[in-house]
C-alpha positions in Angstrom: 0.0 0.0 0.0 2.8 2.4 0.9 4.5 1.7 -2.4 1.3 2.5 -4.4 0.8 5.7 -2.5 4.4 6.7 -3.1 4.1 6.0 -6.9 0.9 8.0 -7.0 2.5 11.0 -5.3 5.5 10.8 -7.6 3.3 10.6 -10.6 1.2 13.7 -9.8 4.4 15.6 -8.8 5.9 14.8 -12.1 2.7 15.9 -14.0 2.7 19.2 -12.0 6.3 19.8 -12.8 5.8 19.2 -16.5 2.8 21.6 -16.6 4.6 24.2 -14.5 7.7 24.0 -16.8 5.6 24.8 -19.8 4.5 28.1 -18.3 6.3 31.2 -19.6 7.2 33.7 -16.8 7.3 37.3 -17.9 8.5 40.3 -15.8 5.5 42.6 -15.2 6.3 46.1 -16.3 9.3 45.1 -18.3 8.0 42.4 -20.7 4.7 44.2 -20.9 1.3 43.5 -19.4 -1.4 40.7 -19.7 -3.5 41.0 -22.9 -6.7 39.3 -23.9 -4.9 38.2 -27.1 -2.2 36.3 -25.2 -2.0 32.6 -26.1 -0.3 29.8 -24.2 0.5 29.6 -20.5 1.9 33.0 -19.5 2.4 34.4 -16.0 3.2 38.1 -15.8 5.0 38.1 -12.4 6.0 41.1 -10.2 9.6 39.8 -10.4 11.1 43.2 -9.4 8.7 43.6 -6.4 7.3 46.9 -7.7 4.2 46.5 -5.5 6.1 46.3 -2.3 6.3 50.0 -1.5 2.5 50.3 -1.8 1.5 47.4 0.4 -0.1 48.0 3.8 -2.4 50.5 5.4 -2.6 54.2 4.4 -4.7 57.0 5.9 -6.2 60.4 4.9 -8.1 62.4 7.4 -8.9 66.1 7.0 -11.5 66.3 9.8 -14.4 65.9 7.3 -13.3 63.0 5.1 -11.7 59.9 6.6 -10.3 57.4 4.2 -8.4 54.3 5.1 -7.1 52.0 2.4 -5.1 48.7 2.6 -3.2 47.6 -0.5 -2.7 43.9 -1.0 -0.6 42.0 -3.6 -2.7 39.5 -5.4 -0.5 36.8 -7.0 -1.1 34.7 -10.1 -4.6 36.0 -10.8 -6.2 34.4 -13.9 -7.2 36.7 -16.7 -10.7 35.7 -17.7 -11.0 32.4 -19.5 -7.5 32.5 -20.8 -4.4 30.7 -19.5 -2.7 34.0 -18.8 -2.0 34.9 -15.2 -0.7 38.0 -13.6 0.1 39.7 -10.3 -1.8 42.8 -9.5 -2.4 45.3 -6.7 -5.8 45.3 -5.1 -7.2 47.1 -2.0 -9.9 47.3 0.7 -11.0 50.7 1.9 -13.2 52.6 4.3 -14.7 56.0 3.6 -16.4 58.1 6.2 -17.8 61.6 5.6 -18.7 63.6 8.7 -18.5 60.4 10.7 -21.0 58.6 8.4 -19.7 55.4 6.7 -20.2 55.7 2.9 -18.1 52.7 1.8 -16.6 49.8 3.7 -15.1 46.9 1.7 -13.4 45.2 4.6 -14.6 41.9 6.1 -17.9 40.6 4.8 -17.9 43.3 2.2 -14.5 42.3 0.8 -13.9 42.9 -2.9 -10.5 41.3 -3.1 -11.5 37.8 -4.0 -14.4 38.5 -6.4 -14.6 39.2 -10.1 -17.2 41.9 -9.6 -16.2 45.3 -11.0 -18.6 47.2 -8.8 -16.0 48.6 -6.3 -12.7 47.5 -7.6 -9.6 49.7 -7.4 -7.0 47.4 -8.9 -4.2 47.3 -11.5 -0.9 46.1 -12.9 0.4 49.4 -14.3 4.0 49.4 -13.2 6.9 50.4 -15.4 10.6 49.7 -15.0 11.5 53.4 -15.5 9.2 54.6 -12.7 9.3 52.1 -9.9 7.5 54.4 -7.4 4.4 54.9 -9.4 1.5 52.6 -10.4 -1.6 53.0 -12.5 -4.8 51.4 -11.4 -8.3 51.1 -12.8 -10.9 52.9 -10.7 -14.5 52.4 -9.6 -16.5 53.1 -6.5 -19.4 51.1 -5.2 -22.9 52.0 -6.3 -25.0 53.8 -3.7 -28.4 52.8 -5.2 -27.8 49.0 -5.1 -27.4 48.8 -8.8 -24.9 46.6 -10.7 -22.2 49.2 -10.7 -21.5 52.9 -11.2 -21.9 54.3 -14.7 -18.6 56.2 -14.5 -15.1 54.9 -14.2 -11.6 56.4 -13.8 -7.9 55.9 -13.6 -5.8 56.2 -10.5 -2.1 57.1 -10.3 -0.4 56.3 -7.0 3.0 57.7 -6.2 5.0 56.4 -3.3 7.0 59.1 -1.5 9.5 58.0 1.1 9.9 60.6 3.9 13.1 60.7 5.9 12.5 60.5 9.6 8.7 60.3 9.3 6.0 58.1 7.9 6.1 57.6 4.2 3.4 59.1 2.0 1.3 58.1 -0.9 0.1 60.7 -3.4 -3.3 59.7 -4.8 -4.4 61.3 -8.1 -7.6 60.2 -9.8 -8.8 61.2 -13.3 -12.3 60.5 -14.4 -13.1 58.8 -17.7 -15.9 60.0 -19.7 -19.2 58.2 -19.0 -19.2 55.0 -21.0 -21.7 52.8 -22.7 -25.0 53.6 -24.3 -27.3 52.7 -21.4 -27.6 53.4 -17.7 -29.6 50.2 -17.2 -28.2 47.0 -15.6 -28.9 43.6 -17.1 -31.7 43.0 -14.6 -33.5 46.3 -15.5 -32.4 48.3 -12.5 -30.6 51.6 -13.0 -26.9 52.1 -12.6 -25.6 54.7 -10.2 -24.9 57.9 -12.2 -23.8 60.0 -9.2 -20.4 61.6 -8.7 -17.5 59.7 -7.0 -17.3 60.4 -3.2 -13.6 59.6 -2.6 -11.5 62.7 -3.1 -9.7 62.9 -6.5 -6.4 64.1 -4.9 -5.1 63.2 -1.5 -1.8 62.6 0.4 -2.1 59.5 2.5 0.2 58.6 5.3 1.5 55.1 6.0 0.2 53.6 9.2 
């Protein structure tokens, strides 16, 4: 029995190694970024650890707006139905305005391990020539319970080390023009067409 178990383990280990060996590892930000047209088994990996400076908890609080965000490195995420995988930066966040919670994606409301686009702030936009900056796609949760917000945006994060103090993260969002030809969800409910609530520009402090 032990011999059969050992042979089975060795067999599946061998199969795994063969499959793994066929995967092409590409350096994210140097060899490009995942594309829907990619064919074969490709993994765009954060080999140079560009995401490292952005990880952890950051805070903005001006007395009216309280915004806490925790950035997380998501490794080997599959891109749709393809065999292309990539590392990307995701986040959870909490927004309060005048003490009232507007968004909270922590805990049961987590958006990290879901394919929903409703409240995602995620991305892979790192480049070898600017290691302290990253571009992310940007959306905020709908306030009306619809499928998602009609608007979208792009977010530029810039990591700024501060000597003798907590490091800072410069947050700059630009809004895309409204997209699509309808404001209706697939189930017939209306998308949220309101303005974003998270400030477009902030300086967050590392916690």
